[in-house]
C-alpha angles and dihedrals in degrees: 000000000000118000117257118226113227137181125224126224112225111253092220103053103006093237116142118245110217095170092083120036123195129206129233130173094219132020087233089065121100124231113226119195126184111236119176108307094345148035133263115215125208131190134188112274099195089249129108136205128208117249102187102315095330123095111227125194112255121223121200128204111266101175152328132239135189123242110252116239 
């Protein structure tokens, strides 16, 4: 299965970032990004955002976790 390029909505203001796209293999997958001493988790919202002329699935932040020591 080919990876799907997705955009992430910023957790602070909810605005999509189309400057950096991430890849998932399934829209049911979560995106997990390291941020400081934890992780931010994103899931597909059902929305999309235009990148150029192409609609890209939009993921919204769904939670944060701390890195275990």
